NUTIVO-642297 format. One record per atom (N, C-alpha, C): x negated, y negated, z; residue number from 1. Coordinates in pm, whole numbers, plus 50000, padded with zeros to 5 digits. Layout:
X:Y:Z:NUM
...
This chain:
49606:48346:49800:1
49744:48301:49798:1
49790:48286:49942:1
49837:48170:49983:2
49877:48145:50121:2
49987:48238:50168:2
49971:48291:50288:3
50073:48377:50346:3
50071:48520:50296:3
49978:48550:50207:4
49972:48686:50151:4
49883:48772:50238:4
49938:48881:50291:5
49861:48966:50380:5
49835:49105:50324:5
49916:49147:50231:6
49906:49285:50183:6
49811:49301:50068:6
49795:49424:50022:7
49709:49450:49908:7
49776:49408:49779:7
49697:49381:49675:8
49752:49358:49542:8
49795:49493:49489:8
49919:49504:49442:9
49970:49634:49399:9
50010:49630:49253:9
50004:49746:49191:10
50041:49757:49051:10
50189:49727:49033:10
50223:49664:48921:11
50362:49635:48891:11
50436:49762:48852:11
50566:49750:48836:12
50650:49867:48808:12
50606:49938:48680:12
50555:49865:48582:13
50513:49930:48458:13
50378:49999:48473:13
50310:49981:48586:14
50182:50045:48610:14
50189:50141:48727:14
50308:50182:48762:15
50328:50270:48877:15
50251:50400:48862:15
50207:50451:48974:16
50136:50579:48974:16
50233:50692:48948:16
50187:50792:48879:17
50267:50912:48860:17
50194:51024:48933:17
50240:51056:49052:18
50171:51149:49140:18
50258:51268:49171:18
50196:51381:49195:19
50272:51501:49227:19
50340:51489:49363:19
50290:51405:49452:20
50346:51391:49586:20
50456:51285:49594:20
50489:51222:49487:21
50589:51117:49488:21
50537:51000:49408:21
50616:50900:49396:22
50578:50787:49312:22
50462:50708:49373:22
50488:50636:49480:23
50384:50552:49538:23
50350:50437:49446:23
50259:50352:49493:24
50210:50241:49410:24
50058:50236:49421:24
49995:50197:49311:25
49851:50188:49306:25
49805:50051:49354:25
49701:50049:49436:26
49642:49924:49485:26
49548:49871:49377:26
49571:49746:49334:27
49486:49684:49232:27
49383:49589:49292:27
49412:49538:49412:28
49322:49439:49473:28
49335:49447:49624:28
49223:49431:49693:29
49222:49424:49838:29
49145:49298:49877:29
49211:49209:49950:30
49146:49084:49990:30
49045:49109:50100:30
48923:49060:50081:31
48818:49076:50179:31
48859:49011:50311:31
48848:49086:50419:32
48883:49035:50551:32
49031:49041:50583:32
49114:49087:50488:33
49258:49096:50511:33
49295:49225:50581:33
49420:49238:50622:34
49466:49356:50694:34
49450:49486:50615:34
49476:49483:50486:35
49465:49606:50407:35
49321:49656:50405:35
49227:49566:50382:36
49087:49604:50382:36
49040:49652:50518:36
49086:49584:50623:37
49050:49624:50759:37
49103:49763:50793:37
49214:49801:50731:38
49273:49933:50756:38
49205:50043:50674:38
49119:50003:50581:39
49049:50103:50500:39
49110:50128:50364:39
49209:50048:50325:40
49270:50062:50193:40
49173:50008:50089:40
49161:50081:49977:41
49068:50044:49871:41
49140:50037:49737:41
49079:49967:49642:42
49131:49960:49506:42
49144:50102:49451:42
49251:50128:49380:43
49287:50257:49319:43
49348:50357:49417:43
49360:50322:49546:44
49435:50407:49639:44
49582:50398:49600:44
49661:50497:49641:45
49804:50499:49615:45
49878:50502:49748:45
49959:50400:49773:46
50038:50392:49896:46
50169:50467:49871:46
50193:50569:49954:47
50313:50652:49934:47
50413:50638:50048:47
50370:50579:50162:48
50459:50561:50276:48
50415:50440:50355:48
50510:50355:50392:49
50483:50232:50466:49
50579:50227:50584:49
50525:50238:50705:50
50606:50229:50827:50
50722:50329:50827:50
50695:50451:50780:51
50797:50554:50782:51
50889:50556:50662:51
50872:50463:50569:52
50956:50456:50450:52
50878:50503:50328:52
50934:50599:50254:53
50871:50642:50130:53
50870:50527:50031:53
50762:50514:49959:54
50747:50407:49861:54
50760:50466:49722:54
50860:50417:49648:55
50885:50464:49512:55
50841:50364:49405:55
50829:50236:49445:56
50789:50136:49346:56
50732:50013:49416:56
50672:49926:49337:57
50605:49807:49389:57
50703:49713:49460:57
50824:49703:49410:58
50923:49614:49471:58
50954:49656:49615:58
50968:49786:49638:59
50994:49835:49774:59
50881:49798:49868:59
50757:49818:49822:60
50643:49787:49908:60
50635:49638:49937:60
50657:49556:49838:61
50656:49410:49860:61
50764:49370:49961:61
50883:49427:49948:62
50994:49396:50039:62
50958:49436:50182:62
50910:49559:50201:63
50876:49605:50336:63
50761:49524:50396:63
50664:49489:50313:64
50554:49406:50361:64
50606:49269:50405:64
50697:49212:50330:65
50752:49080:50363:65
50831:49084:50494:65
50892:49197:50528:66
50969:49210:50651:66
50881:49231:50775:66
50754:49262:50754:67
50663:49295:50863:67
50596:49169:50915:67
50612:49141:51044:68
50552:49023:51104:68
50399:49038:51109:68
50325:48931:51084:69
50179:48936:51093:69
50135:48989:51230:69
50035:49074:51231:70
49983:49130:51355:70
50051:49260:51398:70
50160:49298:51330:71
50231:49421:51362:71
50149:49540:51315:71
50130:49640:51402:72
50061:49762:51363:72
50162:49860:51305:72
50130:49912:51187:73
50217:50008:51120:73
50132:50123:51067:73
50197:50233:51034:74
50129:50344:50970:74
50154:50338:50820:74
50048:50361:50745:75
50056:50364:50599:75
49995:50494:50553:75
50066:50569:50470:76
50010:50691:50413:76
49963:50661:50272:76
49841:50702:50245:77
49784:50678:50113:77
49724:50806:50057:77
49711:50807:49927:78
49628:50907:49859:78
49509:50827:49810:78
49393:50859:49863:79
49273:50784:49831:79
49195:50855:49722:79
49183:50787:49609:80
49106:50841:49497:80
49149:50985:49466:80
49279:51010:49475:81
49341:51140:49446:81
49295:51251:49539:81
49246:51214:49657:82
49214:51314:49758:82
49334:51333:49848:82
49332:51427:49943:83
49449:51451:50027:83
49499:51325:50096:83
49626:51327:50128:84
49695:51216:50193:84
49628:51178:50325:84
49616:51048:50350:85
49561:50998:50475:85
49661:50902:50538:85
49664:50899:50669:86
49749:50804:50742:86
49659:50699:50803:86
49686:50572:50774:87
49606:50461:50826:87
49691:50375:50917:87
49627:50310:51013:88
49697:50215:51099:88
49630:50082:51091:88
């Protein structure tokens, strides 16, 4: 999809239910894209994007859309239900 840089994320009806907060589940990672280069994988849960807690897919899409291409940000994820990791 042209102009799409972020990971494919679960819709609101497929939101993760995690003890650490809502977050969103990653459904797809484009090969060679920024998410894959940062180490994000399918089934990871994004719980924080650039210092903002993520409660649903709409929030993550909005924050991703506001981020200029090439900008380095921190993303906190729960990978395969293991402890939280911070990626750049």
